[in-house]
C-alpha positions as CSV (number, residue, x, y, z in Angstrom):
1,M,-0.1,0.3,0.0
2,S,1.4,3.0,-1.3
3,I,-0.2,6.6,-0.7
4,A,1.6,10.3,-1.4
5,V,-0.2,14.1,-1.1
6,C,2.1,16.5,-2.6
7,D,1.3,20.4,-1.8
8,G,3.1,21.5,-5.5
9,A,6.4,21.9,-3.4
10,R,6.4,18.9,-0.7
11,L,5.7,15.8,-0.9
12,W,3.9,13.2,1.7
13,Q,4.8,9.9,2.1
14,H,3.3,6.8,3.0
15,E,3.9,2.7,2.8
16,G,2.6,-0.2,4.4
17,P,1.1,-3.7,4.1
18,G,-1.3,-4.1,1.1
19,A,-3.3,-7.6,0.8
20,A,-6.8,-7.8,2.8
21,Q,-5.1,-5.3,5.5
22,T,-5.2,-2.1,2.9
23,S,-9.2,-2.2,3.0
24,T,-8.9,-1.0,6.8
25,T,-6.4,1.0,7.0
26,L,-6.0,2.3,3.5
27,I,-9.1,5.5,4.3
28,P,-7.5,5.9,7.9
29,A,-4.0,6.4,6.4
30,V,-4.8,8.8,4.0
31,M,-6.8,10.8,6.5
32,Q,-3.8,10.7,8.7
33,L,-1.3,11.7,5.5
34,M,-3.6,15.0,4.9
35,A,-3.4,15.7,8.8
36,E,0.8,15.8,8.5
37,A,0.0,18.4,5.1
38,G,-2.3,20.3,6.3
39,L,-4.3,20.2,3.6
40,Q,-8.4,19.3,3.2
41,L,-9.3,17.2,0.4
42,A,-11.5,19.7,-1.5
43,Q,-8.2,21.1,-1.8
44,L,-6.8,18.8,-4.2
45,D,-7.2,19.4,-7.7
46,A,-7.5,15.9,-8.0
47,I,-7.4,12.3,-6.2
48,A,-4.9,10.0,-8.7
49,F,-5.3,6.2,-8.2
50,G,-3.8,3.2,-9.5
51,R,-6.2,1.8,-11.9
52,G,-4.3,-1.6,-13.2
53,P,-3.5,-3.8,-14.2
54,G,-3.1,-5.4,-10.9
55,S,-4.8,-7.8,-8.2
56,F,-8.4,-7.7,-8.5
57,T,-8.9,-7.2,-4.8
58,G,-6.2,-4.6,-4.6
59,L,-7.8,-2.7,-7.7
60,R,-11.1,-2.8,-6.6
61,T,-10.0,-1.1,-3.0
62,A,-8.2,1.6,-5.2
63,C,-11.0,2.5,-7.1
64,A,-13.6,2.5,-4.6
65,V,-11.6,4.9,-1.8
66,A,-10.8,7.1,-4.4
67,Q,-14.1,7.4,-5.9
68,G,-15.5,7.6,-2.1
69,L,-13.3,10.7,-1.0
70,A,-13.5,12.3,-4.2
71,L,-17.4,12.4,-4.3
72,G,-17.1,13.3,-0.7
73,A,-14.7,16.0,-1.9
74,V,-16.2,17.0,-4.9
75,V,-12.7,17.0,-6.7
76,P,-12.1,14.5,-9.8
77,V,-10.2,11.5,-10.3
78,L,-7.1,10.5,-12.2
79,P,-6.6,7.4,-13.2
80,I,-2.9,6.3,-14.0
81,D,-1.7,3.1,-15.2
82,T,0.7,1.0,-12.7
83,L,3.0,0.1,-15.3
84,A,3.2,3.7,-16.4
85,A,4.0,4.4,-12.7
86,L,6.4,1.6,-12.2
87,A,8.3,3.1,-15.5
88,E,8.2,6.6,-14.0
89,E,10.0,4.6,-10.6
90,A,12.3,3.1,-13.1
91,R,13.3,6.4,-14.5
92,L,13.8,8.1,-11.2
93,A,15.7,5.0,-9.8
94,W,18.0,5.1,-12.5
95,Q,18.8,8.8,-12.6
96,Q,19.4,8.3,-8.9
97,A,22.0,5.6,-8.9
98,N,23.6,6.9,-12.5
99,A,24.2,10.7,-12.1
100,G,24.8,12.3,-15.3
101,A,24.5,9.2,-17.0
102,A,21.8,9.5,-19.5
103,L,19.1,7.2,-19.4
104,P,18.2,4.0,-21.8
105,M,15.9,4.7,-24.4
106,Q,13.9,1.7,-23.8
107,L,12.0,0.7,-20.8
108,T,10.2,-2.7,-20.4
109,A,8.2,-2.6,-17.2
110,V,7.4,-6.6,-15.8
111,L,5.2,-7.0,-12.9
112,D,4.6,-10.9,-11.3
113,A,1.0,-11.4,-12.5
114,R,0.8,-14.6,-10.5
115,M,-0.9,-18.1,-12.1
116,D,2.7,-18.4,-13.9
117,E,2.3,-15.2,-15.9
118,M,3.5,-11.5,-16.2
119,Y,1.9,-7.7,-17.0
120,V,4.2,-6.8,-19.6
121,Q,4.4,-3.2,-21.1
122,H,6.8,-1.3,-23.3
123,F,8.0,2.3,-23.3
124,S,10.7,4.3,-25.0
125,L,12.4,7.8,-23.7
126,V,11.2,11.0,-25.4
127,G,12.6,13.8,-23.7
128,N,13.3,12.9,-19.5
129,A,10.3,10.9,-19.6
130,Y,9.0,7.4,-20.8
131,Q,5.8,6.7,-23.1
132,S,4.3,3.6,-23.3
133,L,4.4,1.9,-26.9
134,G,1.5,0.1,-26.6
135,P,-0.8,-1.4,-24.3
136,C,-0.1,-4.1,-21.4
137,T,0.3,-7.4,-22.3
138,L,-0.2,-10.7,-20.2
139,V,2.3,-13.0,-21.1
140,R,4.3,-15.9,-19.8
141,P,7.7,-15.4,-18.3
142,E,9.6,-17.4,-21.2
143,A,7.8,-15.4,-23.2
144,L,8.8,-12.0,-22.5
145,P,9.5,-9.8,-25.6
146,P,12.9,-8.1,-26.0
147,G,11.7,-4.8,-26.3
148,A,14.4,-3.0,-28.1
149,S,17.5,-3.8,-29.6
150,A,21.2,-2.7,-28.0
151,G,21.4,-0.1,-29.6
152,G,20.0,2.6,-27.4
153,G,20.0,0.7,-24.1
154,L,17.3,-1.4,-22.3
155,L,16.1,-1.0,-18.8
156,L,13.6,-3.7,-17.6
157,A,11.6,-3.0,-14.0
158,G,9.3,-4.4,-12.0
159,N,9.3,-7.4,-9.6
160,V,9.9,-10.8,-11.5
161,F,13.6,-11.0,-11.6
162,S,14.1,-13.4,-8.6
163,V,10.4,-15.1,-8.9
164,Y,10.5,-16.2,-12.6
165,A,14.6,-16.7,-12.1
166,G,15.7,-19.0,-15.1
167,R,13.0,-18.7,-16.9
168,L,13.3,-15.1,-18.6
169,P,14.8,-14.8,-22.1
170,V,18.5,-13.6,-21.3
171,P,18.0,-9.6,-22.1
172,P,19.9,-7.7,-25.0
173,E,23.8,-7.4,-23.9
174,G,23.9,-4.1,-22.3
175,S,20.9,-4.1,-20.7
176,A,20.0,-3.4,-17.0
177,A,17.5,-4.8,-14.6
178,L,16.0,-2.7,-11.3
179,T,13.9,-4.6,-9.1
180,L,11.3,-1.8,-8.2
181,L,7.2,-1.8,-7.4
182,P,5.2,1.2,-8.9
183,T,4.6,4.2,-5.7
184,A,2.4,6.3,-4.9
185,A,4.8,9.4,-5.3
186,A,5.2,8.1,-8.9
187,M,2.4,8.6,-9.9
188,L,2.1,11.9,-8.2
189,R,5.0,12.9,-10.8
190,L,3.0,12.0,-13.3
191,A,-0.3,13.8,-12.2
192,P,0.6,17.3,-13.5
193,A,1.0,16.3,-17.1
194,L,-1.8,13.9,-17.2
195,L,-4.0,16.6,-15.8
196,A,-3.0,19.5,-18.3
197,A,-4.0,16.9,-21.1
198,G,-7.7,16.5,-20.0
199,Q,-6.9,13.0,-18.4
200,A,-9.2,13.7,-14.7
201,R,-12.7,12.3,-15.0
202,P,-15.8,12.7,-12.5
203,A,-15.1,10.4,-9.3
204,D,-17.7,7.5,-10.7
205,Q,-15.4,7.5,-13.3
206,A,-13.0,6.0,-11.1
207,L,-12.6,2.3,-12.8
208,P,-10.2,-0.7,-12.9
209,L,-8.3,-1.3,-15.8
210,Y,-8.2,-5.5,-16.0
211,V,-6.0,-7.5,-18.4
212,R,-7.1,-10.6,-17.4
213,D,-10.6,-11.7,-16.9
214,K,-10.1,-15.0,-14.6
215,V,-9.1,-14.6,-11.0
216,A,-7.6,-18.0,-10.1
217,Q,-6.7,-21.1,-11.4
218,T,-8.2,-24.7,-11.5
219,T,-6.6,-27.4,-9.1
220,D,-5.8,-29.0,-12.4
221,E,-4.5,-26.0,-13.9
222,R,-1.8,-25.3,-11.4
223,A,-0.8,-28.7,-11.3
224,Q,0.1,-28.6,-15.3
225,A,1.8,-25.4,-14.9
226,K,4.1,-26.9,-12.2
227,L,4.7,-29.7,-14.6
228,A,5.4,-27.0,-17.5
229,A,7.5,-25.3,-15.1
230,L,10.3,-28.4,-14.5
231,P,13.2,-28.5,-16.0
232,V,13.4,-31.5,-18.7
233,A,16.4,-33.5,-19.2
234,A,16.9,-35.4,-22.4
235,T,18.8,-38.7,-22.8
């Protein structure tokens, strides 16, 4: 669970356990952070939220809370793609770790989607920001597309590198990988440009982005996935 609020100059952040705990802790944490910032919800330009892709429960919680707070405060909501926030977090992390170095021209954001699959989205550097090259897709670890040639450099960012170690294709030479998750602070860095582009929506349009329409695998499907992941010995 990641929350942040910005008054245009200062940033307040809070991180806590996610999963089932979020439904009981998210709203109190939001109100505590607003109190620390000395702001009222009605003073906000918008309430940004991660619209997905992600877990079904997490997305519904984020959308419902954003919608409820925005309705009460009479402010719009600002849906932000999860992998766009991940790409922005990777941009900042890369620049902080490589002061003065040029950003890689291509970025592939990858998040574990469970059920032996990953959410994948490719981005290209435009100015000092990563712009999406297409929609998010759902792939198995072995099917991760390369995303870019080695010429302009490729940055991979996400949380799949240890989860699917040994199953991911070898990235192009000169690539780099960062283990990261999207954050609320990254969403706030994206928010001004999205607001200026007219991406704010009425509160009742705080809707999730689902890339997968299936919540869980059957017992047989889980067993087959485990078998498919086992190494095969040839004699």
